[in-house]
KOLGU-326409 format. One record per residue (C-alpha): x, z, y. Coordinates in steps of 0.02 Angstrom, whole numbers, plus 32768, in hexadecimal, padded with zeros to 4 digits. Each point is the difference from the previous one (the first is absolute). Example, Ala and Ser with C-alpha at 12.3 -4.5 7.8 and 13.67 -1.06 7.14 Angstrom:
REM KOLGU-326409
826781867F1F 80457FDF80AC 
END
This chain:
REM KOLGU-326409
24FF54999060 8087806F8030 808B80467F93 800D80CA7FDB 80B07FE07FD7 802C80A97FAF 7F9680998000 805A80A47FF5 7FD880B37FF1 8073809D7FF1 80807FF57F85 7FCB7F697F9D 80367F567FEF 7FAC7F6D8068 7F647FC17FA1 7FF67F418017 7F3B7FF3801F 80027F38802C 805B7FDD7F54 7F8C80717F9A 7F6B7FAD8051 804C7F487FD5 8008803F7F4B 7F4D804E7FFC 7FAE7F7C8057 7FE57F867F6D 7FAB80817F97 7F9280428088 7FB57F46801F 7FEC7FDE7F4C 7F9C80A47FED 7F997FDF80A0 7FC17F5D7FBD 7FE280527F54 7F97808F8056 7FAF7F838076 7FD37F8C7F6B 7FAD809D7FA1 7FA680688088 7FA3809D7FC4 7F84806F805B 7FF680B18042 802D80747F61 80027F687F89 80BD7FD58029 803280177F4F 805F7F687FE0 8056800780AE 802D80BA7FCA 80567FC07F68 806B7F7C805A 803280A08075 802F80767F8B 806A7F807F9B 805E7FCE8096 802380A18034 803E80357F3F 80667F618005 804F804880A1 802B80AF7FB1 7F7980588070 7FAE80AA7FB9 7F587FD67FD8 7F7C80958010 7F5480067FC9 7F937FC0808A 7F75806A804C 7F827F6A7FE9 7FD17F997F7D 805E7F718053 808C7FFE8064 80B680407FEC 8077808E8044 80BA7FED7FDF 80908064803E 80CB7FED802A 807F8071801B 80857FDC8083 80B6802C7FDE 80088084808F 7F80807E804D 7F847FDB807C 7F4F7FDD8031 7F647FDC7F8C 7FB67F658029 7F717FAB7FBF 7FC27F448016 7F627FC87FDD 7FB37F4E7FDA 7F3E7FD47FDE 7FE57F917F6A 7F5B7FD18007 7F9D7F4E802D 7F527FD2804D 7F567FB07FC4 80347F5C8054 80037F527FB8 80B37FAE8033 7FFC7F5C805D 80C37FED800B 80497F7D7F94 809E804C7FCA 80487FF47F49 7FF180C87FFB 7F407FFB8035 7F9580777FB1 7FCF7FDF7F52 7F5A8068800A 7F6E7FB3806E 7FC48075807A 809C80738005 80967FE2806A 808C80708056 7FB67FCE809F 805E8091805D 80B47FFB7FD6 800B80917F72 80627F7D7F91 807F7FF98082 7FF880C18013 8011801C7F50 80897F7A7FE0 806080468095 800A80B07FBC 80377FBE7F5F 808E7FB08071 802380A6804D 800E804C7F47 807D7F887FE1 805C801D80A0 800880B17FE3 802980037F4A 80997F8D8021 803B80628089 7FE280BD7FB6 80AF802C7FFF 80077FEA80C3 7F558057801F 7FD980B3803A 7F5580437FE2 7F7D7FEA7F7D 7F727F738002 7F5D7FF67FC6 7F9A7F5D7FF1 7F507FF48000 7F987F797FC1 7F4280228035 7F6C7FBD7FC6 7F5C7FE2805C 80377FF480B0 7F6F7F8D801F 7F85807D7FB4 804980828083 8006806B7F64 80B17FF67FB1 806F80738076 7F71807E7FEF 80007FF27F3E 80B880077FEE 801380998066 7F74805A7FAA 805A7FDC7F62 809780538035 80807F83804F 8038806A8090 801380A37FA3 80627FA37F76 80677F8D8072 8017806180A4 80487F9D808F 8057801B80A5 7FCC7F518042 7F887F757FCD 801C7F42801B 7F917F5D7FEB 7FE37F68804C 7F6E7F7A800A 80187F458001 7FAA7FAB8090 7FD47F52801C 7FE4800A80BF 80C38025801A 80937F897FE6 806F800D7F78 80928078801A 7FA0806E807C 7FC680AB7FD7 7F8F80648081 7FD180B97FF7 7FED809B807B 801680C07FF9 7F4A80547FEB 7F5A7F997FEC 80347F477FAD 7F507FE27FAF 7F5E8038800B 7F8D80707F9E 7FA37F9C7F84 7F5080377FD0 7F8B7FAD7F8B 7F437FFE801D 7F657FB37FBA 7F4C7FED804A 7F667FFF7F90 7F677FA6804F 7F4E80097FB2 7F667FA4802B 7F597FC87FC0 80337F5C7FCB 7F777F707FD9 7FEA7F537FF1 80767F8D8062 7F667F9E8044 7FC58096805B 809E804B802E 7FFF805E80A2 807480738067 7FC180A47FD1 805180437F52 806B7F607FF0 80A980407FC3 804B7F5D7FFF 7FDE7FEE80C5 803280B0801B 80AB7FE87FA7 801A7F5F8061 7FE7805680A3 806980907FD7 80997F9D7FBF 80297FB580A2 7FF780A58062 8075806E7F9A 80827FF08089 7F9C80638078 802B80A87F99 80B17FF2803E 7FE47F9F80AB 807D8046807D 805A80657F85 80C87FE48003 80A680487FD8 80957FD28063 7FA67F60802D 7FC67FD27F49 7F497FEF7FE9 7FA9805C7F75 7F987F957F79 7F5B800E7FA7 7FCF7F6B7F87 7F987FCE7F6B 804E7FB87F6F 7F727FFA7F87 7F457FDA8035 7F8E7FD17F6A 7F3E7FF37FEE 7F8C7FAD7F9B 7FE07FAC7F54 7F917F69802F 7FE47F7D807E 7F46802F801D 801080B77FE8 801E806F8093 805F80997FA8 7FF480A78011 80B580308008 808C7FCA8062 80A6805A8012 80AA7FE2806B 809E804F7FE0 809A7FF88070 809080698056 8009806A809F 80BC7FFC8044 80288092807C 80AA804E8031 7FC180B4802D 7F91807F7FB6 7F977FF180AC 7FE57F487FE9 7FCD80127F4A 7F7C80788033 7FD47F938092 7FF27F5D7F9E 7FA480537F6D 7F7C8041807B 7FED7F6B805B 7FF37F947F62 7F7E80757FB3 7F997FF180A6 80097F3A7FE3 7FB4800F7F69 7F70806C8030 7FE17F8B8089 7FFB7F667F8E 7F9A80607F7D 7F7C802F8088 80017F44804F 7FDC7FAD7F54 7F96808B7FAE 807A801C7F72 805280A47FB3 80BC80158020 808380637FA5 80AA80098047 809280477F7F 80BB801E8021 80497FE07F60 80C08009800F 8080802C8084 80B97FF6800A 806380478097 805B7F9E8083 80AE7FD47FCC 807780758070 80B77FDF7FF5 8078809A801A 806E7FE280AC 80A780397FAB 7FE77FA47F61 7FC77F628060 80A480028066 806880107F78 7FAD7F767FA9 7FF77F8B8096 80B98013801D 80317FD57F56 7F817F5A8011 805A7FD6809C 80A37FFF7FA1 7FBE7F907F8A 7F927F898067 8046801480B3 7FAA804F8096 7F8F7F6B8007 7FBB800F7F60 7FB780B08013 7F73800E8073 7F9B80948034 7F497FD17FCD 7F5B80428056 7F81804E7FA1 7FA67F917F80 7F5580077FB6 801F7FDE7F4D 800B809F7F8D 807380317F6D 7FED80917F96 80BE80288001 7FA880738094 7FE4807C7F7E 80B180097FCC 803B800880B4 7F92808E802F 806780607F7B 80AF7FC48010 804B7FC780A0 801E7F477FF5 80057F50804C 7F997F727FCF 802C7F4D8044 7FB27F558016 80717F737FBB 7FED7F56803B 7FE77F6D7F79 7FA87F70805C 80167F5D7FB1 806C7F99806D 7F6C7F738017 7F9180808046 7F817FF67F6B 801380B37FBB 7F3E80218020 7FBF80BF802A 800D80917F8D 7F6E800B7F7A 7FD87F3F800F 800F7F777F82 808C7FA3805B 806E80A28019 80B47FD57FD4 80AE80448026 80AB7FCD7FFA 806580277F55 808A80318077 7F9A80A68049 802E804E7F61 80AC800C802A 7FD9803180B5 7F94807F7FC1 807E804A7F73 80907FF88087 7FA8806D807D 7FB7807A7F7D 80AD800E7FAE 8062800E8098 7F8980888043 7FFB805C7F5D 80BF801C7FEF 8007803280C7 7F81807E7FD8 8051803C7F58 80A280268057 7FAA806D807B 80087F90809A 
END
């Protein structure tokens, strides 16, 4: 990792960011381990919220009533005038049974921080410590948002609906997502669209059902669902954005109650990932046609429903340039990459659609190559990801607060 040396803004003493990160790192790692061991699902992050608010109070941040039942909002005023900077982290876990044998493994069977939100939360608390310790050297004001329910793509909208941006207006927004596919010490982002629009859908298949000994193709929802699942990619075939292909896949396929009974009902649920409005319209149209074709082929009834959606993650070019410059000072030019668009989605997009900002991907792959993919039981990140993520966010926040 490179060194930021001294970070300046007009009329204020140098800020030793590396030294501040050194001081903050042990608490970040300790908090990350605690949160990882006690994961909580969307809108149920009550213990997590208590850990966050206790730490923010300890660091001297001003706590505000959050607009949602879980999550937290806190503010800090710098010593001089400047821009209003908001920093956001998501705090929820996933219904995944952890397979990684670490001392801080989840104590709750079937629930795991399988996407790095424990790192995001701990890193933003590290930013809270850095900014609190450096307050007398800072320009601008800072709002930290710990958002629930990103995995349900409803948390950001709920906070906005509850008055987050009216009560805490911001000139710039910052956030980051840890990535198990990038090496530690590297961050990647891009101006414009970074991450896809995420659309949730479900399909209900209804058929005649009957005895397993006399099952036929007609009216058999098990066969229909089994034929539909591997063809979902046809909905986005040929749809690309700056070289990245759109995606459509199922995460749920359910049918049946007994081995010798062909059920009358089956359902699939999954996601459609697109980058433009035209791609969304085309993908949804094709998915509908595919479902209708399968229904006709197998003699079943089928209903496709789009249940929720979040916009693409789109970075503001000016804010992104400022943040990348600060990140290069911290990590060196080799540590800041321009990313291609990626198909995962994030409901930070709801905030970025209203506040100009920058979202980054922060490398955290284990050195031995065993990190696993996001949302998998063997997903894992290096503890030092917390420091890198906190450093980049703090550096970007200081730069933006001072009006750079």
